Gaussian input, Z-matrix of N, CA and C with variables (Angstrom, degrees):
# hf/3-21g

backbone

0 1
 N
 C     1     B1
 C     2     B2     1     A1
 N     3     B3     2     A2     1     D1
 C     4     B4     3     A3     2     D2
 C     5     B5     4     A4     3     D3
 N     6     B6     5     A5     4     D4
 C     7     B7     6     A6     5     D5
 C     8     B8     7     A7     6     D6
 N     9     B9     8     A8     7     D7
 C    10    B10     9     A9     8     D8
 C    11    B11    10    A10     9     D9
 N    12    B12    11    A11    10    D10
 C    13    B13    12    A12    11    D11
 C    14    B14    13    A13    12    D12
 N    15    B15    14    A14    13    D13
 C    16    B16    15    A15    14    D14
 C    17    B17    16    A16    15    D15
 N    18    B18    17    A17    16    D16
 C    19    B19    18    A18    17    D17
 C    20    B20    19    A19    18    D18
 N    21    B21    20    A20    19    D19
 C    22    B22    21    A21    20    D20
 C    23    B23    22    A22    21    D21
 N    24    B24    23    A23    22    D22
 C    25    B25    24    A24    23    D23
 C    26    B26    25    A25    24    D24
 N    27    B27    26    A26    25    D25
 C    28    B28    27    A27    26    D26
 C    29    B29    28    A28    27    D27
 N    30    B30    29    A29    28    D28
 C    31    B31    30    A30    29    D29
 C    32    B32    31    A31    30    D30
 N    33    B33    32    A32    31    D31
 C    34    B34    33    A33    32    D32
 C    35    B35    34    A34    33    D33
 N    36    B36    35    A35    34    D34
 C    37    B37    36    A36    35    D35
 C    38    B38    37    A37    36    D36
 N    39    B39    38    A38    37    D37
 C    40    B40    39    A39    38    D38
 C    41    B41    40    A40    39    D39
 N    42    B42    41    A41    40    D40
 C    43    B43    42    A42    41    D41
 C    44    B44    43    A43    42    D42
 N    45    B45    44    A44    43    D43
 C    46    B46    45    A45    44    D44
 C    47    B47    46    A46    45    D45
 N    48    B48    47    A47    46    D46
 C    49    B49    48    A48    47    D47
 C    50    B50    49    A49    48    D48
 N    51    B51    50    A50    49    D49
 C    52    B52    51    A51    50    D50
 C    53    B53    52    A52    51    D51
 N    54    B54    53    A53    52    D52
 C    55    B55    54    A54    53    D53
 C    56    B56    55    A55    54    D54
 N    57    B57    56    A56    55    D55
 C    58    B58    57    A57    56    D56
 C    59    B59    58    A58    57    D57
 N    60    B60    59    A59    58    D58
 C    61    B61    60    A60    59    D59
 C    62    B62    61    A61    60    D60
 N    63    B63    62    A62    61    D61
 C    64    B64    63    A63    62    D62
 C    65    B65    64    A64    63    D63
 N    66    B66    65    A65    64    D64
 C    67    B67    66    A66    65    D65
 C    68    B68    67    A67    66    D66
 N    69    B69    68    A68    67    D67
 C    70    B70    69    A69    68    D68
 C    71    B71    70    A70    69    D69
 N    72    B72    71    A71    70    D70
 C    73    B73    72    A72    71    D71
 C    74    B74    73    A73    72    D72
 N    75    B75    74    A74    73    D73
 C    76    B76    75    A75    74    D74
 C    77    B77    76    A76    75    D75
 N    78    B78    77    A77    76    D76
 C    79    B79    78    A78    77    D77
 C    80    B80    79    A79    78    D78
 N    81    B81    80    A80    79    D79
 C    82    B82    81    A81    80    D80
 C    83    B83    82    A82    81    D81
 N    84    B84    83    A83    82    D82
 C    85    B85    84    A84    83    D83
 C    86    B86    85    A85    84    D84
 N    87    B87    86    A86    85    D85
 C    88    B88    87    A87    86    D86
 C    89    B89    88    A88    87    D87
 N    90    B90    89    A89    88    D88
 C    91    B91    90    A90    89    D89
 C    92    B92    91    A91    90    D90
 N    93    B93    92    A92    91    D91
 C    94    B94    93    A93    92    D92
 C    95    B95    94    A94    93    D93
 N    96    B96    95    A95    94    D94
 C    97    B97    96    A96    95    D95
 C    98    B98    97    A97    96    D96
 N    99    B99    98    A98    97    D97
 C   100   B100    99    A99    98    D98
 C   101   B101   100   A100    99    D99
 N   102   B102   101   A101   100   D100
 C   103   B103   102   A102   101   D101
 C   104   B104   103   A103   102   D102
 N   105   B105   104   A104   103   D103
 C   106   B106   105   A105   104   D104
 C   107   B107   106   A106   105   D105
 N   108   B108   107   A107   106   D106
 C   109   B109   108   A108   107   D107
 C   110   B110   109   A109   108   D108
 N   111   B111   110   A110   109   D109
 C   112   B112   111   A111   110   D110
 C   113   B113   112   A112   111   D111
 N   114   B114   113   A113   112   D112
 C   115   B115   114   A114   113   D113
 C   116   B116   115   A115   114   D114
 N   117   B117   116   A116   115   D115
 C   118   B118   117   A117   116   D116
 C   119   B119   118   A118   117   D117
 N   120   B120   119   A119   118   D118
 C   121   B121   120   A120   119   D119
 C   122   B122   121   A121   120   D120
 N   123   B123   122   A122   121   D121
 C   124   B124   123   A123   122   D122
 C   125   B125   124   A124   123   D123
 N   126   B126   125   A125   124   D124
 C   127   B127   126   A126   125   D125
 C   128   B128   127   A127   126   D126
 N   129   B129   128   A128   127   D127
 C   130   B130   129   A129   128   D128
 C   131   B131   130   A130   129   D129
 N   132   B132   131   A131   130   D130
 C   133   B133   132   A132   131   D131
 C   134   B134   133   A133   132   D132
 N   135   B135   134   A134   133   D133
 C   136   B136   135   A135   134   D134
 C   137   B137   136   A136   135   D135
 N   138   B138   137   A137   136   D136
 C   139   B139   138   A138   137   D137
 C   140   B140   139   A139   138   D138
 N   141   B141   140   A140   139   D139
 C   142   B142   141   A141   140   D140
 C   143   B143   142   A142   141   D141
 N   144   B144   143   A143   142   D142
 C   145   B145   144   A144   143   D143
 C   146   B146   145   A145   144   D144
 N   147   B147   146   A146   145   D145
 C   148   B148   147   A147   146   D146
 C   149   B149   148   A148   147   D147
 N   150   B150   149   A149   148   D148
 C   151   B151   150   A150   149   D149
 C   152   B152   151   A151   150   D150
 N   153   B153   152   A152   151   D151
 C   154   B154   153   A153   152   D152
 C   155   B155   154   A154   153   D153
 N   156   B156   155   A155   154   D154
 C   157   B157   156   A156   155   D155
 C   158   B158   157   A157   156   D156
 N   159   B159   158   A158   157   D157
 C   160   B160   159   A159   158   D158
 C   161   B161   160   A160   159   D159
 N   162   B162   161   A161   160   D160
 C   163   B163   162   A162   161   D161
 C   164   B164   163   A163   162   D162
 N   165   B165   164   A164   163   D163
 C   166   B166   165   A165   164   D164
 C   167   B167   166   A166   165   D165
 N   168   B168   167   A167   166   D166
 C   169   B169   168   A168   167   D167
 C   170   B170   169   A169   168   D168

   B1=1.4608
   B2=1.5221
   B3=1.3080
   B4=1.4637
   B5=1.5210
   B6=1.3200
   B7=1.4591
   B8=1.5270
   B9=1.3314
   B10=1.4635
   B11=1.5246
   B12=1.3159
   B13=1.4628
   B14=1.5169
   B15=1.3274
   B16=1.4612
   B17=1.5236
   B18=1.3200
   B19=1.4590
   B20=1.5182
   B21=1.3209
   B22=1.4603
   B23=1.5242
   B24=1.3078
   B25=1.4596
   B26=1.5290
   B27=1.3276
   B28=1.4635
   B29=1.5242
   B30=1.3285
   B31=1.4636
   B32=1.5320
   B33=1.3336
   B34=1.4683
   B35=1.5293
   B36=1.3175
   B37=1.4720
   B38=1.5311
   B39=1.3276
   B40=1.4616
   B41=1.5143
   B42=1.3387
   B43=1.4594
   B44=1.5201
   B45=1.3226
   B46=1.4581
   B47=1.5248
   B48=1.3064
   B49=1.4643
   B50=1.5163
   B51=1.3207
   B52=1.4631
   B53=1.5143
   B54=1.3176
   B55=1.4574
   B56=1.5197
   B57=1.3346
   B58=1.4472
   B59=1.5233
   B60=1.3224
   B61=1.4529
   B62=1.5214
   B63=1.3243
   B64=1.4520
   B65=1.5215
   B66=1.3249
   B67=1.4609
   B68=1.5292
   B69=1.3348
   B70=1.4671
   B71=1.5172
   B72=1.3345
   B73=1.4646
   B74=1.5189
   B75=1.3275
   B76=1.4642
   B77=1.5118
   B78=1.3188
   B79=1.4538
   B80=1.5187
   B81=1.3310
   B82=1.4708
   B83=1.5292
   B84=1.3283
   B85=1.4570
   B86=1.5283
   B87=1.3392
   B88=1.4721
   B89=1.5284
   B90=1.3114
   B91=1.4602
   B92=1.5198
   B93=1.3401
   B94=1.4642
   B95=1.5206
   B96=1.3156
   B97=1.4617
   B98=1.5277
   B99=1.3457
   B100=1.4664
   B101=1.5236
   B102=1.3209
   B103=1.4651
   B104=1.5392
   B105=1.3340
   B106=1.4748
   B107=1.5329
   B108=1.3312
   B109=1.4686
   B110=1.5265
   B111=1.3224
   B112=1.4627
   B113=1.5166
   B114=1.3214
   B115=1.4511
   B116=1.5242
   B117=1.3307
   B118=1.4545
   B119=1.5196
   B120=1.3234
   B121=1.4568
   B122=1.5218
   B123=1.3479
   B124=1.4559
   B125=1.5231
   B126=1.3217
   B127=1.4527
   B128=1.5222
   B129=1.3329
   B130=1.4625
   B131=1.5195
   B132=1.3230
   B133=1.4635
   B134=1.5220
   B135=1.3257
   B136=1.4671
   B137=1.5319
   B138=1.3166
   B139=1.4764
   B140=1.5296
   B141=1.3215
   B142=1.4674
   B143=1.5257
   B144=1.3171
   B145=1.4653
   B146=1.5171
   B147=1.3370
   B148=1.4525
   B149=1.5256
   B150=1.3125
   B151=1.4651
   B152=1.5222
   B153=1.3293
   B154=1.4547
   B155=1.5190
   B156=1.3229
   B157=1.4682
   B158=1.5092
   B159=1.3202
   B160=1.4558
   B161=1.5229
   B162=1.3276
   B163=1.4634
   B164=1.5274
   B165=1.3227
   B166=1.4663
   B167=1.5158
   B168=1.3264
   B169=1.4632
   B170=1.5051
   A1=109.54
   A2=115.86
   A3=121.70
   A4=110.25
   A5=115.70
   A6=121.15
   A7=108.24
   A8=116.83
   A9=121.37
   A10=108.79
   A11=114.16
   A12=120.33
   A13=109.16
   A14=116.37
   A15=120.99
   A16=108.88
   A17=116.53
   A18=121.13
   A19=107.30
   A20=116.88
   A21=122.19
   A22=109.69
   A23=115.84
   A24=121.86
   A25=109.40
   A26=118.08
   A27=119.93
   A28=113.61
   A29=118.06
   A30=121.72
   A31=111.03
   A32=116.84
   A33=120.35
   A34=113.57
   A35=118.08
   A36=124.30
   A37=114.58
   A38=118.79
   A39=121.22
   A40=110.38
   A41=115.57
   A42=120.32
   A43=110.07
   A44=115.52
   A45=120.43
   A46=107.58
   A47=117.34
   A48=121.28
   A49=112.72
   A50=117.26
   A51=121.00
   A52=112.38
   A53=114.87
   A54=122.31
   A55=107.89
   A56=116.43
   A57=120.93
   A58=108.74
   A59=115.43
   A60=121.24
   A61=108.68
   A62=116.33
   A63=121.06
   A64=111.61
   A65=118.31
   A66=121.12
   A67=113.42
   A68=118.12
   A69=122.56
   A70=110.76
   A71=115.50
   A72=121.47
   A73=108.59
   A74=116.19
   A75=122.61
   A76=108.41
   A77=116.03
   A78=121.01
   A79=108.24
   A80=116.73
   A81=122.95
   A82=111.34
   A83=116.49
   A84=121.81
   A85=110.03
   A86=117.72
   A87=120.38
   A88=110.68
   A89=116.92
   A90=122.93
   A91=109.02
   A92=116.56
   A93=121.61
   A94=108.94
   A95=116.32
   A96=121.87
   A97=108.49
   A98=117.99
   A99=119.83
   A100=113.19
   A101=117.82
   A102=121.30
   A103=111.55
   A104=116.33
   A105=119.21
   A106=112.39
   A107=116.83
   A108=123.68
   A109=113.22
   A110=115.21
   A111=119.41
   A112=109.17
   A113=114.91
   A114=121.53
   A115=108.40
   A116=116.12
   A117=121.93
   A118=108.86
   A119=117.11
   A120=120.96
   A121=109.20
   A122=115.86
   A123=119.54
   A124=110.35
   A125=115.34
   A126=123.65
   A127=107.10
   A128=116.58
   A129=121.17
   A130=108.70
   A131=115.00
   A132=121.55
   A133=107.79
   A134=117.14
   A135=123.42
   A136=112.02
   A137=117.05
   A138=124.74
   A139=113.15
   A140=118.33
   A141=122.46
   A142=108.18
   A143=116.22
   A144=121.77
   A145=109.22
   A146=115.74
   A147=122.15
   A148=108.96
   A149=117.04
   A150=122.38
   A151=108.35
   A152=116.06
   A153=121.53
   A154=108.59
   A155=115.65
   A156=119.74
   A157=108.40
   A158=115.60
   A159=121.32
   A160=109.16
   A161=117.14
   A162=118.60
   A163=109.55
   A164=115.35
   A165=119.85
   A166=109.57
   A167=115.85
   A168=120.06
   A169=111.37
   D1=133.95
   D2=179.69
   D3=-82.17
   D4=140.09
   D5=176.56
   D6=-82.22
   D7=129.21
   D8=176.64
   D9=-121.69
   D10=153.91
   D11=-177.18
   D12=-149.19
   D13=141.58
   D14=175.82
   D15=-72.96
   D16=144.83
   D17=172.71
   D18=-86.78
   D19=129.52
   D20=177.40
   D21=-101.87
   D22=145.31
   D23=179.08
   D24=-65.80
   D25=130.86
   D26=178.15
   D27=-71.72
   D28=-15.57
   D29=-178.68
   D30=-88.41
   D31=-54.67
   D32=-174.67
   D33=-107.97
   D34=-4.50
   D35=176.90
   D36=67.58
   D37=14.37
   D38=176.32
   D39=-88.26
   D40=159.04
   D41=178.06
   D42=-67.93
   D43=141.22
   D44=173.35
   D45=-96.83
   D46=-170.58
   D47=-178.52
   D48=-92.38
   D49=10.06
   D50=-175.00
   D51=-114.18
   D52=144.13
   D53=173.17
   D54=-117.71
   D55=149.13
   D56=174.76
   D57=-123.65
   D58=151.04
   D59=175.72
   D60=-102.77
   D61=171.01
   D62=-177.82
   D63=-63.19
   D64=-27.46
   D65=-179.01
   D66=-98.10
   D67=12.71
   D68=179.60
   D69=-80.00
   D70=133.69
   D71=173.42
   D72=-128.70
   D73=126.53
   D74=177.58
   D75=-126.07
   D76=143.93
   D77=177.41
   D78=-136.53
   D79=128.59
   D80=-177.95
   D81=54.13
   D82=48.31
   D83=-178.51
   D84=-91.82
   D85=124.48
   D86=177.99
   D87=-80.80
   D88=101.02
   D89=-179.23
   D90=-86.71
   D91=122.47
   D92=179.02
   D93=-105.37
   D94=132.74
   D95=177.49
   D96=-103.58
   D97=120.18
   D98=179.68
   D99=-71.86
   D100=-19.70
   D101=-178.75
   D102=-77.85
   D103=-54.73
   D104=-177.68
   D105=-96.61
   D106=-4.52
   D107=176.25
   D108=58.54
   D109=37.91
   D110=177.25
   D111=-116.37
   D112=151.97
   D113=178.30
   D114=-113.93
   D115=133.01
   D116=-177.19
   D117=-132.28
   D118=137.74
   D119=175.08
   D120=-82.09
   D121=129.93
   D122=179.73
   D123=-132.45
   D124=163.03
   D125=169.21
   D126=-126.31
   D127=143.42
   D128=179.85
   D129=-132.09
   D130=132.30
   D131=174.17
   D132=-154.50
   D133=128.06
   D134=-178.82
   D135=55.47
   D136=43.96
   D137=-179.60
   D138=62.73
   D139=13.27
   D140=176.15
   D141=-99.83
   D142=123.02
   D143=-178.85
   D144=-103.02
   D145=127.43
   D146=179.78
   D147=-120.87
   D148=130.88
   D149=178.03
   D150=-85.49
   D151=131.70
   D152=178.46
   D153=-96.56
   D154=121.50
   D155=177.18
   D156=-101.27
   D157=129.58
   D158=-179.90
   D159=-99.19
   D160=137.34
   D161=175.91
   D162=-70.13
   D163=141.53
   D164=178.49
   D165=-69.79
   D166=133.91
   D167=-178.15
   D168=-97.27

C-alpha cells in the first residue's frame, strides 16, 4: 500500500485539494490554496515539501 498525504498550505497551514504519494516528485509546482487564495512555489520529494523563495527582481 502506498503512503499518501495531504499537502498543507505553507502560509495558512490548511489542507489544499492535493494529495501526494511517497513516490511523488514535484519541481517548481505552483501550489494554490483555496482558503487564503495565495499561490506558492514548492518542490516535493520523498513526502518532504520545500517552499521555493524567488528573489525580487
